[in-house]
Steps between C-alpha positions, in 0.01 A plus 500: 500500500626853427624665816419854612780738400517878553406708198799635311721209609348221293763286325441520126635314198453816291846652528615820336721286277193304392313824424780607268597159359225458244399861463483649149352832391291422192372763259451617142379193309506547121341287226693458175344238277523165679760631742443664838755730661511638852739651755640322802651719770748271676612588853759222481667688212511831687156595373582459128197519270519221244281472192381140471357337185250215516496284188187317372624175657507666843877546532627814675823661385678818604516761225758705692832356614685642798546785576222656289212640703173608329408797713424859404606790720233733361292653782740303728229233534544383140274247331438451127864398462460264204289396203504214250431497126524185286748343740727805534518642851569867570588581860647769725811386686508640852876554532529747211131567415568431132253307284631163380366250249509122523426274206369148570781301666733794448704730724386851603643782292460873575260698284511849653826686567651566840370811671269646762172373354259255659229316308167333580173383339663351191271448198618362165378676185636242255354653183706814553802329657448696819488432872266737681566566867508745787837676529619655825797731449736547798776681311449825694603382845409828669141489369212260507487232232316580177243245382387453140331247275740407222567265208835320482644381170555123519809517279695782660352502851469879481188696582344556161205711612352654810129421486385698804674743732426783739309308766669383819420132448397255228392139498327219311559573128265293284491479119169434325466170311534672160801702618344837421446623857676502834355547849681571823464627855641828632483688828665787681611607843368496765278210392586134537352251251205426731418870548470648153628375164411549135455267203623645171476387138696606191503391135822349360651542156722250320807611697309470836482878528196604710250767398149599602575446868182516713399424856241225533438475873628587844611816672622625836209333684461183295736204487478361145742211446588197286405610147464199271373450145249225431550280192257722304691819588278634780685662787426378852629626832427488874376808687381583852271782379210337693711426814601149392760397239269363230538431127409755231535528124550790262328484162704783350263768625343398828575289808265217595505288818540129429392403849449703817523313829638544852825323425853595401620365165868578555784529746658840571773572246811495716691325222492493121355215297223396737179421308176356632303419183535373146288412195374163386312675217360846427195403706665310787740621769667294771555723802592468866326702771500523877224529758549487878864409469462202265572488126282328240517435126212600278398465137346827388272543198584843354163531324266410787725596793426167666773346715531127555735385774758243393559260787860491617677345799660839577416800718780717361562575131736736318695561174239385248595411141249357250562347156383205290231377743750500786550719804830529685511667840647489848265354757481341842283457808527480877605136472670500159821698439507756223571344164509560128171356374379417151128464434395309188152626421421231243578223746388703804820396679750680722868412479771608742823590319699604807428541871655767720574234758522121487554474874264238638352615831260291706161679507508451875739796516316728257253762620201582279417872477168639610377823338412749773330836499531727800381846603743786474502879534215710366249216515672328207598139441848367423611160373762236565590131501537324837722192532460313831793306648518142379739215577383139514773404749393731783196638672459850632500572871153538647368848572774664291470697177780497242742783429392681185716622212325773302638521148484835321549459126718727289394744237306637681275477193514124484313211659550170672335189358402149599815339363724221625819649643719301738601822671159497672501138629858570609329707772168320548665159541699648790190615681456853365173624355530724193275779375582614147325838471351661191480841662322799347702593191536141383386397154224251428214686669436786258639849450326647808664242728832561326470874559446467874874536535519827304660762730468241778799269458636418842153552649235282329736206442617509862145527634388203291793287618435597861126443473552163335725390787255633762209329326673161507608549860139578597392177329755300699699430182812694608679588822471879553831494694694340212411693187770539233497703181731446204525626142728583211547829314171690542396225740817578692388862525162388636686281749721785620203739524303247704793454739568874523157658518298214649513266797320197358807292406772369729763430229562543130720429200570751223630359173650790298230722652470877476586703808540848351239622252698810411795286391265280300352805327839645408717189456306244302462403133283672241211251497415563866649847542154663512311204649484676835318801352191280508579300813629782723481831309725704270855556623632741622164679534381237750837459670339510844293192420809316378679582823200407713456159336867400480575249778865607512395841631307348789722214613458602865144366477611146407471254784497167317803303373557504124739328258606655166596318177654691208666449162816700434406574135140604562414796274133518601562525875872582542684342797527830683128476573535182706835601647368833628198332656708224657739751656205697637346191663835385635559843654180457701637170639219289356587148381577527129709341226616595151576240232657629176523281189775601260405506132125479558258756361139574586384158609731207562570264211790288622414173671750538783369846585134399488577213735704717734226764519238243604725339759619831642143625538399182684809527721412860582143416602629207703729723702237770544213272605690205646408242236721195459688543173684230308861505622624451142400858415799734504459774762424858407669787678218667689577836654365591843376150582 
C-alpha cells in the first residue's frame, strides 16, 4: 500500500534529465508533393533547429547537417525560417543569418551574401525566379532595424526589388494562384500584431514589380492577420473586428464574414510562418480554432458558412498546412506529447510523423488538468488549468493541503493550453499542485479579454494569479502558507510584481524576468520596443508609472525568497535586469539565488541548462520550505539562507 508522505517530498521517477531526454521542439510542417518537412529543435544539440524530411515510405532524414541551424533572427523571436519548392529547401542559417539552399541529398550552399540582413517568411515565386521574404536590415547599428518586403533573385542572391517599404513591420507575403497579385500584412508602432495590423494587396507585373497597392482590411484598432489566396484567387484573412479572430474574405471590393462565432481561429503572431487554416478547395477550408482553452479542427464551407468539427485526439493544434487532401500540423493533448501530425482526409486517418517526446511515463505519475474559472477584480472571471498532485507510490498526509505552484505564462499576450509537458508532472509527481493561469490579457478568450491588460500590466495579471491561488486555497486544493509563483520573461515580471507588491506568495522563481520597465522600454529590440505603450503607457511621458510598477525600485517591500535564472546572450531581457533585481533582494538579506547560463538567449535551449534550471528551482524550494530533495541534485548557492 502507498505510504503517507509529506507533500513536496514525494520520490518521483520523473527526473529533470528525463524531462529533457526526449524533448524536441516541433514546428513549421511543410507539404511538398509526397514529402513532408518540419523543424526539430534539439536541446541535445545545443538547441539546434534541424529541418527533417519525411519520405513517402515513412523514413525521416535530416536535411541539415551539423552545424547548420534553421532559425531566423528577425524580430528576435524568428519563425518562418524555411520553405520548400519541388524538393529544394531554402532556409535561414542562424549563425550568419544568410539564406542557404539545399538540393535533395545535397549540401547547403549560401544564396544571399554576408551582411547585416535577416530574413523570414520565405515564399518561392518560381515563375519569376524570385524568393519573396521579409528583410530586416541591421546595418545601421545606432538605429532601429529597417523592415521591408523584398524579392531576392535566385541566381545572384541579391535583392532584386523592394515590394513594400515605409511601415515598421511586415509579414505573411502571399502570391495569388495566377501570380498576378500579392498580399501581405503590415503594422506600425506602437501596435503589436494582436493590437492593430493591416492587410494589403498589390498587382504584380512580369518582373514582380508591384503597382496599384491598396489596403484591404485592418487598422490601428483591428488585428487582421494571415492573408491567404484560395485556389480560385479569392483573398481570405482572419480579423478580430467583432471581438473574436474569425475568418473573412475579400471579393475585390467588399469584405464578407465567412463565419462569426465566439472562438479564436488563430494564435497570436509572436513568430513568422504560423498559419491556422488552409484550402481543400475554393469552397472548403480546414481551420483550427480555440474555445475555453482547447483547440479543435473544423471543416468550413465558404458558401454556407457552416462549420463541421473534425474529430481529433488532440486538444492543442498549431502550424496548419493543407495540400492534396492532406493536412499537416503540430498537435498534442494533456496525455499525448506534441507531435507532427498528418491527417489523410480521404482515408480519415491521423498519422504521427514525430513526437516531441518518446519518454514512456506510467500514467500513475501524470496529473490530468482541470479547467477552472475563478472570480477576480471588478466582478470579472479569469481562467486557468489546475493540476492536482499525483503519484501512485504515495498517499498524501491527512488534513493537509498541497503546496501550490502558480505558473504565469510569458508574452504576456500568449496563453497556456492543455498540453502534455513533463515539466508539470515534474512538480505534481513530487506532491506540488500547479495552477497554470490564463490571466486577463491572454489570448483565446476574445479581444476584450486580451485588452484587460492594456495600461494594467503588473496589476491585472498579478491580481488574477493571486486570486487563482486564493480560490484554490479556499477550496482546500492548496495550502495558503505554501504558495509559490514562477514564470519566464513576461511571466517573470508578473512573478516579481507579485512578490514585490503583494503578500500572497511565500516564494518565487523568475526565469529571465523583467525587473525594470524603464530598461525594457529603452534597451530592447525593435519588435517590442513600443509594446509597453499599450501595456503601461508611452515612455517617457508616463515615466512615473514605469517607476511605480518596476519591482527593482521597490525591493524593500519583498519579503519572500526568490531565485533568478538568466541567459547571458538574452537580447529581449538583458542580463542586467535579473542581476540588478538579484542584488537588490540580496541587499535586503532575503534568501535568493542567481543562476546564469552562458551562451543562452531568451529562453533556454540547451539540454544541460534546461535540466539545471529545473533541479536548481526544486533545490531552492526544498531549502526554503524544508522539503526533502534528491541528494543527487547539485547544490545552488543561496544567499542569506
